[in-house]
Structure formats: C-alpha cells, structure tokens
N, C-alpha and C positions, 0 to 999 in steps of 0.2 A: 345691577351691573351686567354688562354684556359678557357673555361667556368667551374666554380667550381661545377661540376655535383654532387658531394656528398652532398654538402650544399643545392643545389636546391632540391635534392630528400629528404633531411631531412625536408625542409620547406614543400614540397608537402604532405609527409606522416603525418606530425604533423597536418597540418590544414585540410587535407582531413578527417582525423579521427575525428577531432572536429566538422566539420560541415556535416559529412555524404555525402560528395561529392567526385567525382574524379577530380583531378587537373592536368592539362597539360600545357605545354609552346610550342607556335608556333612561327615561324618567320612571316613576313608580307605577305608571300605567302601561309601561312596555313600549312607549313611543320613543323613536330614535332622537337623541338630542346632538348627536355627532355621527356623521356617515361612517360606515364600516370601513376599517383599513386592515390589509393584510392579504396574503396569498394562500390561505388555507381553502383548497379547492372544494372540499366537502362542505365547509360552512357557507361559503359563498354561493354554492349551488342550492343549498337548502334554504337560503334567504330568498331565492327567486322562485320557489315552487308556489303554485297556486293553492294546492291542497297540502296541508301539513307544513306550512311556512314556519321557518325557525322562530320568527319573531312572535308568532302566535303561541308557540310552545314556551317561549321565554316568558310572555305575559302570564302564563299559567303559574310559573314558578315564582312570580313576584306577589303572590297573594297574601303573604304573611310578613311580619317584621323581620328584617334580615340585618344581623349585627356583625356577621363575619363571613369570610369566603365559604362557599360550599360548592360540590360538584352536582350538577343537575342533569338527569337523563332526559333530554329532549325527545329522543326516540329509543326504543330498545337497543342497547349496545352503543348509542351515539350520546356523548356527554359534552357540556359546556360548564365552565367555571363562572359563577356569579359572585360578585363581591361588592359590598356597599363602598360608595365613593365619598359622598357628602351631600350637601344641599345646593341647589341653584334656585334662587327666586322662591324659596320656602319649600321646594319639592326635593324628595330624595332622588339621588342619581345613582345608578348601578352600572358597574362594568361586566360586560359578558365576553368571554374569551372561549373560542372553540374553533373547530370541532375536534374532538378526541374519540377514538374508537377503542372500546373495552378490548383487552387482548383476548385472542382465541375466538372472537365473535365476528370476524370479518365477513365469512361467507354468509352468516345469518343476516348481518346488516345490509349486505348486497342485495339479498333476496327481499327484505323488507322494503328497502328504497325502491326496488323495481316494481313493487305492488303499489306504492304510493304514487309513483310517476307513470304508473299503468304500462310499464315496460318500454316507454319512449326514450328513456335515457340509459346510458351504460355508466355504472357506478364503480366498476373495479378499481380503476386507477385513482379515483378520488378517495376511496376507502383505503386503499393500500398506502397511499401517501400521507394519510392523516396520522398524527402523533398517537402513540398508544397509551392507553390508561391502564395501569396495573395497580393492585393493592400496595405495592412498594413505593410507586411514584405519585400516589394520589395526593398525599400531603405536600409533596414538592410542587404539584401544579397549584394547589391552593395557596401555598406560601408565595409563589411567583405572582399570582393574581393579586394577593394582598399587597405586595410591594408596589405593583403598577397602580392599583386603586388608591394607595396612600399618596403616591407622587401626584396622581391625577386630582386628588382631593384638594391639593394646594392651588390648583388652578381655578377651582370654583369658590375661592374666598371672596369677601366683599371688599368694597372700596377702601376701607380703613386699613387694609393690609396690602395695598398696591405696591408699596416700597419693598416689603418682604418678598412678595410674589415675583417682583421684577428680578431681585437677587437670586431667588430660587429658580427662576426661568432660565437665567444665564448659567446657574450652577447645573442645571439639568443638562443644558447643551454641552457644557465642558465635561461632566462626569460620564455622559453617555458614550464618549469616544475616549475614555481614560483607560490606559493600561497600567500595570504595576509601575513601569518605568516612568509614567507621567504623573504619578500620584503626588509627588512632592509639589509640582507646579500647581495642581489643583488645590492642595491645601493651602499654599500660599495665596492663591486667589480667593479662596473662601474666607480666609482671615482678613484680607485687605478689605473685603466687603461686609465684614461683620462689626456691628457696634457693641456686641455684647461678650466678646471673647478676647483673652490675651494670648492664648495659645491653642493649638489643635494638633493632634497626632494620631498615629496608628501603632499598633503592636501586633506581632505575629509570633506564632509558636516556633521554638528552636528545639534543639535536641535536649534530652533529659527533662522533659516536661517544662522547661523554662519558656518564658515569653520575653521578647525583646522589642523595645521601642524602635521601630525601623524608619519611621518618618516623623518630623516635628516641625511645625511652623510657629513662629514667634520668636523674636530676638531674645527675650528674657527666659526662654525655656529650652535653649539649645543644648544645655547639659544633659537634658533628659534622653538625647539621642544615644541608642545602643544600651540603655539601662535595662536591667533584667529583673524579673519578678516571677513568682510561682503562683499557680492557682490558689486563691484564698488569701494571698498576701496583698495588703493595701486595698484601696477602693477598686483598682482595676482587677485585681485577682479575685475579688468578691463577685464580680459580674461573671467571670469564667465559672464560678462554682454554682451560683444561682440560676444563671441563664437568662436573667431579666435585665432589661435596661434600667439604669439608675441615675439619679442626680442627687448631689449633696451640697448643702449650704452651710456657711460659717464653720468651715473645717480646720481653720488655722491652728486650733488647739487639739484636734482630733489626733490620736496616736496613729491612726491609719494613713495620715498624710506624711509620715516620716519618710516614706519612699520618695516624695517630692522634695522634702526639706533637706535630705541628704545630698541632693544634686543642686541646691541652692535656689530651688523654686518654692516660693512661699505662697502656695495656692490657698485661695479662700473659698472658692466654689468650683464645682466640677460636675461633669456628666460623662457617661460611658454607655456606648451601644455595641452589641455584638454584630460582627459581620460574618455570616456563614459562607464558607468557601465550598465549592462544589465537590471537593475531595472529602468533605466531612469535618475539616479542621475549622477553627474559630479564630478569626482576627477581631481586634477591637479598635473602635473609633473613640477617642476621648478628647474633651476640650475643657478649658477652665478659665477662671478669672483670677488675677492677682491683686486687684484693688477692691472689687465688690464682693459682698459675701452671698450674693444671691445670683441665680441663673434665671434670666427672663424666659417667659413662655415662648416668646419668639425664637430665642437661641435654641431652646430644646426642640422645637419643631424643625428648624433648620438643621440641627445635628442629626435628628431622626430621618429627615429627607436625605441627608448626605449619606448616612449609613445604608439607607435602602437603595439608593442609586448606585453606590459603590458596590454593594452586594450583587446587584443586577449586572453591572458592568464587569466585575470579575468573573461572574458566571459566563457571560457573553465571551469574554476573552479566553476562558478556559475551553469553552465549546468550540471556538475558532481554531484554537491550538490543537485540540483533538481532531477537528476536521482536517486541518492541514496534515497532521500526523497520518490519519487514515488514507488521505490522498496519496501521501508519499508511500505509504505501504502498498496500496493498490498498484501505484506506478512500478514499485519494486517487484510486485508479483508478475506484472505484465512483462518486465524486462527478464525476470528469472524464467518465466515460462518460455519466452522467446529463446533464451540461452539453452534451456534444456531440450526445447524442441529441435534446435539445430545441432545438437550434440549427441551423435549416435553411440559414443563410446561410454561404457559403464563407468570407467575410472574417473572421467571428467565430470560426470554427473554426480559422483560421490564427492569430488572436491568442491563442486558448486554448492551442494547442500550444506557441507561442513563450513565453508567460508562464509556463506551468507548468514547462517544461523548464528555463528560466533560474532559476526559484525553486528547483528541486530541485537542480541542480548548483552554483548560486551561482558560475558561472564568469564569464568576461569578456563572452560573447555567446551568443545563441541566434538561429536563423533558420529559416525555411521557404523552400525554393526549389521553386516550383510551375511546371509546364510547361503551357502552354495546349495544349488537345486539338486544335485546328484549325489551329494554326500553330507557329512555332518561338520564339514569344515566351515569355520567362520572367518570372515574377512573384516578387518577393523581399519577404518580410515579415521584419524583424528587430528585435531589441532588443539593447541593450548599449553598451559604451563604446569600441567599435572600429569605428566606422561606415565609416571610409575603408577599412580592411582587409577588412571583410565584403564590400564590393561586388566587390573583385578575387577574393577567395576564392570567392564564390558563382559567378562566371563560370567559374572553373576547375573547380569541383565539377560545375556543370551540364554542362560539356563532357565530363567524365569519365563521368557517368551517362547522359546523354541522347544524346551523339553517338558515343562510342567506348566502350561498356561491355565490349567484349571478351568473353573467355570466362569472366570471374568471375561469381559469383552477385551480381547487382545488388540482390537482395532481402534480403540478409544485412547486419546492421549491422557497421560497421568503426570501429576507432579509428585515427585518422590523425594523425601528427605534422606540425605546421606551425611556421612561424616567428612567426606572429602569437600563437598560443597554444600552450601546451605540447601539448595533444591537442585534437582535434576528434572527438567521437562522431557518426558519420554514419549515420542510420537511415532507409532508404527508406520512402516512403509509398506502399503500393501496394494494389490490389484485384485478386485473382486474378492474372493475368499482366500487368496494366497498371500500369506505373510512373507514378504520379501526381506525385511530388515527392520532396524529401528534407528531413528534419528534422536540422539540424546544430547541435550544442551544443558550444562551447568549454569546456575544462577547464583550470584551473590545475593545478599539480603535484599528483597524487593517488597514493596508494598503489595497487598493482595490484588489491587487493581492492576498494576503493571505486570504482576505474575500472570493474571488472567489474559491481559492483552497479549503478552508474548506467547502464551499457550494457544490462543486463537490463531495467531499469525503462523506459528510453527506447524500447527495442525493443517492449515491450508497448504503450506510449503511441503509437508510430508505427503499429502494427497497428490499434488503435482509431481513430487519426486517419485512416488511409487508408480504412477503411470509412465513416467519417463523411463524408469528402470526397466519396466515391462516392455516398452517399445524398443529400447536398446537391445534387450535380449532377443526380441522377435527379429529385429533387423539383422542381428548377428546370425540368427538361425534361418533367415530367408533363403540364403544361398550357403548353407553350412557346409563345412568341409566334407562331411559324409555324403551328401548328395552329389556335390561337384565331383568328388573322388570317384563315386560309383559310375557316373556317366563317362568320366575320363577314362576310367579303367575299362569300360565296356568297349571303348573304341579300339583297344588293343586286340580284342577278340576278333574283329572283322576287318580292321585296317591298321596293322603294326606301324606302317610308314606314317600315317597321319598322327597316330598316337605319339609317335617319337617326335615329330615336327611340333605338335601341340605342347609337349612337355618342355621342349627347347624354347619354344615361344613364351611360355609362362616364366621360365627361368630368366630369359633375357629381359622380359617386361619388369620383373621385380627388381632386378639390378638397375635397369635404366631409370625407372620412376624414382627409386630411392636415391639415385645419383643426382637427378635434377631437382629433387625437393618437392615433388608434387604430393597432395595429401594422401594419407594411408587409405582412406575410403576409396579413393579413385584407384590406388594400386590394387586394392582387393578386387574391384570390378573388372579391371583390365586383366589381371591374372586369371580370374574365373573365365572371362571371354576367350583368353588364349587357350585355356584348357579344353573349352567347349566349341572352339571354332569349327571343327569338322562337321558339326551338326548345323542343320538349317536354323536361322533365327526364328522361323515360325514354330519349329518344334521346341526350341528353348523357351519361347514365350509361353507355350501351352504348359510347360513344366513349372516355370517361374513367372507367372503373369505379373507380379508387382515388382520385379526386378528391372534395373536399367540395362542388364547385360544383353537382352535380345535386341534392343534398339541400337546398342554399341556395336553388336556383331553386324547388324544389317548396314549401318553406315560404314563401319570400317572395312567390311568386305567390298562395298560398292566403290569406296575411294581407292582401295588396294587394286580392284580389277579394272579401274579406269572407266567406270560406267559414266555415261553423259548425265549432266544435271547434278552432279554431286560435287559440292565446292568445299575447298578447305575452310573457308570463312563461315560456312553455314552449319557445320557439324561441331559437336562438343569435343572438349580436349581429350577425353577418354578414347573416342572414336578415332581421333587423329593419331594418337599413340599406337593404337591397336593396328591401324592401316600401315603404319611405318614398319611395325614389327612383323606382320604378316607378310608383307611384300619382301622384307629382308629374309625371312626363314624360307618362304616358298620358292625363293630364286637362288637357293644354294648359298645363302648368306653373302651375296654379292652386293656391295654398296653401290657400284656403278649401275647394275641392273636396276636396283631399287630406285636410284635418283631418276633413271630414265623412265621408268614406269610411272613413278609419282609425279614427274614433271615439276619438281621443286628442289631447290637446294637451300631453302630458308627455313627459319623457325624450327619447329620440332624435328624436321628432316636433318637440318644442319646439327642440332643438338645430338641426335642419334649418331650421326656420322662421327662427331668428335668423341662421343662416348665409346663406340666400337674401336676407333683408332687408338684411343688411349687405355683400352682395357687390358692390354698385355702387361702394362706397368701398374695398373690400379685394380687390385682385387679388394672387395669388401664383403665381410660376412655380416648378416643381419638376421634378426628374428622379427617376424611380423608383429608379434605381440609387443616387444620392446619398442618397436617403431611407433606403434599406436600410443603407448604410454608417453614416449619422449614428445610427440608432436601434439597430443591432445591435452596435455596437462598445462599448456599455456593458454593465452587468450584466444577466443574464437576469431577466424579470419575476418569476420565482418568488422570487428574492432580496428584491425589493422587497416582495412579498406577505408574506413571513416577518417583515419588520420591523414589520408592523401588529400590535401586541399586542392590539388589540380582538377580532380573529378567533381562534377556536379552531383547533387543528391541522387538524380536518376541514374547517372552513369555508375555511381556507387552501387545502387540496386542491381543494375545489370551485371556489373563485375561480380558482385556476390553470387549471383546465379550461374555465371560462367564457371566460378570456382566450384560450385556444387555439381558441375558436369552437364548442365542443360545446353541443348543446342538452340539455335535462333528461334525455331518454331515453338519449342517448349518455353522459352522466355517470353515470347509474345503472348502466349496463352496465360502465363503467370501474371504478367503485368497489365494485361488487357490492352495491348498496343499492337501495331501492325508488324509484320516480319521485316518490312522495309525500315521502319523506325528502329528496330532492334539492330539491324545491319548497320545503320548509321551510328548508333550508340557504340557498337563494338569497334567500328573503325576509329572513331574519336578516342576510345579507351586505348587502343594499341597505340595510336600516335602519341598520347600523353604519357603512357607507360615506356614508350620506345621499344616496343616489342612487335613481333611480326605474326604471332598466332596465339591461340587460346592456351596451349601448354606453356608457352613462355610467360604469358600474363600470369597464370596461376602459380608457376614457379616464383615470379617476382612478388606476388602477394604473400606467399609463405615466407620468402626471405625477409620482407618488411615485418611480418609477424614475429619471427624469431628475434630480429634485431631490436624491435621494439620492446620485447619481453626481457632481453638480456640487459638493455639500457635502463630499465625501471628498477 
C-alpha cells in the first residue's frame, strides 16, 4: 500500500505547530519516510549539520526494540521524543519530535553546539526558543508524542482498512479544528459515519465531585444528556477510578447498566476512554450499542482515535486561550506603564494600581498601603466592598512590613490567608532597597493555577508601580518648595523690588492658570518661573538641569522683551503665560502697555485681559495640593484627546505634547519630524479646535477631560 503522505504531512504540520516542535517519521534504519515538518529552529539546524547530524544521532537510538515513547538525548542537554508508530510494508515506523533543551543547561548546550559547528554558527536564539524539558513535564512530552504516533499509526494501515482510514482521516480533519463549542457537531458527524455505534457522548466534572453528561449524539440516547454520576458509579465511574480505558459486552443484565436504564437507554455494549484536560481534570468519551451485544475492534480503534485527537485538540485550545490571555495581559501592562509614566502625581498612581488590580482579580477588595518617608504615618487607598475589614487588615499588614519584617524577604510577593477573604496577594512596592508600600489584593476562592497567574501579574504591576512612585517623588522634589523658596528669598536681600515683583507675578500666575483651567503641573512650573525670573536662565539651568523652568524663562523673557525671531506660535503654553504675566507686572500692571508691547490681543493675551478685568468681582481661594487631587484623579488628558474625532492620529500626538508644555522644536525632536511639519500640525489643530494659541488649546483639552469624566 502507498503511504498516505498528504495525511501524514497534515498530522505533522498540525501537531508541530501546537507543540513548537519539528516532527519527522523514520523507518527502523533511521531513514526518513516523510520529510520533517515544523518550525523548531534548533531541530531544523541540527538536521543540516555535516558533523553530528541529528538523523545520525536518532539512528543510534533505534538500535533496540521500542514499544513505548521515550525521551532520547541526541546531544548533552538536547533531547527528542521517539515513539513507535506501526508498520509500513513490514518495517517498523517511528515518530521523532524535537528538539527540547533540558532546563538550566542552555549555556552549556550553546557552548557544545559551538564546538560541533566549529564556531561558525550562532546558536543562542535557537536554544532560547526551544521548548524546555523538565522532570515535571517529561511525562507530558511522552504522552503527547504517544497521542500523535497513535493517530499517525492509523494512516499506515493496509488496504483492508481503507474504509475505516477514510473515516478517520476526515475525523482527524474535523477534530483538529474542534473547540468545546463545536464538540456536538463533531460527535454527530462521527456517529453518522460509524457502522458500529448507536450513541456517543462526553462527560465532564461538575462541582461536588459529580460528573455530568454534557454532550450526546444518537436519537435514542438523548435522555442521557445532563445525567450525573459519581466516580466509581456505573461503567463510566469505574473508568474514573481505574484510570484505564475499558469496553464491556452483553451488559443488558449487568447491575452497572442501571445508570443507562434509568434514562430509558437499554445499552447492550459499551466503551469508555479518558480525555485528560490540561488543567489536570478528566473528561470521558463513551459510546455504545443498543442492538448488538459486542463492540467491534474497528469501533474501539475509532473511539480511541477520537479520544486521542480530542485530548490534543482541547490541549491546543487551552494553550491558545492562555496565549491570548498572556497577550492581553502584556498589552495591559504596556498601557498601564504608559499611564503611570505620564502621571507624575502620587495620588493618581495609587488610584491606577488599585483600580487595575481590582479589575484584574475581580476579588472583594484592593488597596495600597503607603508609608510616609519622613514619619511613621501610613496612607491607605482602597476600593472594594469590605471597607471596615480593610482598615484593620491594613494596620496589621503595615506593622508586619514596616515595623517587624524579620528575616523574610520583604520584596517578594506572598499569598496570605485571612478571615475576611479567602486569600490576599501582597506585593511590595519598592525601588532598589527602599520599601515604599504594599499592593494588597483580596481574592475569592481560586484554583492554584489562577492564584499563581494573578500573583505573577500583580508582582509585575507592583514593580512598575514602585518605580513610578519613586519617579513621582523625584519629580516633586526636582524643584522642591525648599530650593525655590531659598532662591526666591535670596532675591529679597539684594533686590527687594524684584523680589516683590516676582512674588506678585507668582500670585497672579496661580490665580490666572487656575481660572482658565490649565493643568496643575504647568501651573507649578510657571509659578516657579515667576518666583525665579530675576535670575538668568543659564543660572537656573545650572541649578536645575532637568527642569523645564530654565527654557520657560528664556522663551518667556524673550517674548516679553520683544526680541526678534521669537514667535507666539513657536513657544510652549507655559512660556506664553509667563510672557504675558511678566509684561503685565514689569509695566506697572498696565493692560494697555502690556498689549502694546506684546503686539497681540488674541489668545492667552485676551484671556488674561478678561481675567484681570473681572478680578474685582471674582475672588477664588485654592490650595495647590487640592487642585492636584481634583484634576489628576480623573482620566489622563491623552484619553480626552483621543475622543476628538476631528483630529488625525498624528495631530492627537502633537496636541498631547503641546498639553505637556513642549515647544515646536521639542515636539519635532520627540516625533522625529521637522519643525516646519510641527508648525503645520499645530496650525491645523488650532483651526479644528477653534482656538488661537497653545494656552487656549490646553484649556479646551482639560475642559473636554472634565466633561467626559462627569458624563461617564
């Protein structure tokens, strides 16, 4: 008989893709009977070596009788799985699947492969991408190879079984793409093409150790659907206890058939196979006859085949689901990192950590316990439905971590059992050796696997959160009140008039920026610039090299002094506001003089004029800290920008950087585009937003931000 090469290749390609292996078939002499299929880079490169070729190594492993799958080390640390398949024209056929690398031997393997290839090839990537072989998963790799070899064996049968092979070939094609939701359709197809069965079904585990028939094909056995049984009960329960596939004949009088007779199904013969799920649970595939008291060998082989390929298909589906979940979590981490990186405020970072972790785990509560750096005060931010218990728990946790950590590793995440929640995952927030706080997330009853998955994700989140908290603290300290106050106070000693003017400028700046709704971070920088404006920008740049204030001073002063080459449209919003305020203060608080010197009555100039003219009837008291909390507890401005469908994606990027206070040159450097292109984008943005300058544009963005949050 001619070997069914197309079907063999389909089997190879399907399972090679599922397991990240390269699969090949050889005869008992080690000669290929089907070309290798798969994308395992390590295996494919070993097959091409002149010295130490993988096929030569496999031939050495076929020297004895092989009756079951085994793991074979073709090179130190490099392994393949070899499994018997069957016979083709009287010769034994073997499946070889590889290559895998034994855990913790990667560097050794890379070194050995370099010796074989005489240093001509680089092996690091091939070795790193190869699946890992561990003592824990060794049996699993052999079981997988056994399932594939059993399926491939059906393709090597003789002409007298062509009919069964044809059915099984189509069965393979259907089952290979089957998910749980398509299982009923597959069982119906199987039964329609079976000459030896009257019904076929599956059962899966429910709560309280019960099993339930969840799918059934066969018109005379429909009453079995949703029937439940316990391990050890009836024929099906026996397979759960023994762990062995079984078949039974002439069972119509057997007491164990009572399970079927109660549902009006008078079974006469029956088989049952286990389907092992990837999470460790067991499902069952069973089928039977209502008229004949025997099960044919062909029916048993087809049932065994169906169980094997369903098991592989369910494993593949489970792996795909986990892969999608991991991709989703990775995407979430990227988005979270972006949010945290663009959020300088401590309070906002805490809210992000609490909200994200609560939504991820869907448990009863989430909280962050933060320790003040200068005192023993503890700050608690929490969400959830156990407010009373959270307070007591937080005190106890704070005492454990901050007062008596003992000899344990306080930076390692732990899972702690409590009375209030089944578990609490505790992830320290730290930067280097500094313990900043703890992210604590309550969990309802979860499987060990899900608990560990949540623990790993939250650990990653806590590492990002710890770095973000440290960066927020550093940013708040970069131009701390103490340093600015000291420099501002020093002005009073050598130039009292300038000190008084800078003090008045800072006061007006705070009131004006709060009035038009610009971001608090911009307010802080402009106020600092006003307090320090008697100094030269170069001096301030030397003291605060990482701050935006020196550039803001340079641009603002140049615009206020009417220096040529400085345009309203080129500089940042903070510099524009600073220029207006300095011009106003330095010219005796005269609006007319200010307008004449600045040569403009539009945009931020007009906003400032309206503010000053209405100031006598509008007084507002504010605290900088409260303003920060009020504005930063809502969504980031980038989210509000993205809701504006008038702007193109690139214009949204540019506007986001405008809101951050960057001038045209800085935006061009950030986006790797020309200054001229930035200028065009800014002009179009102003037109679409119906504004005249940066300050007005930023004010409009924050207005959209607040309105969007209040409407949600």
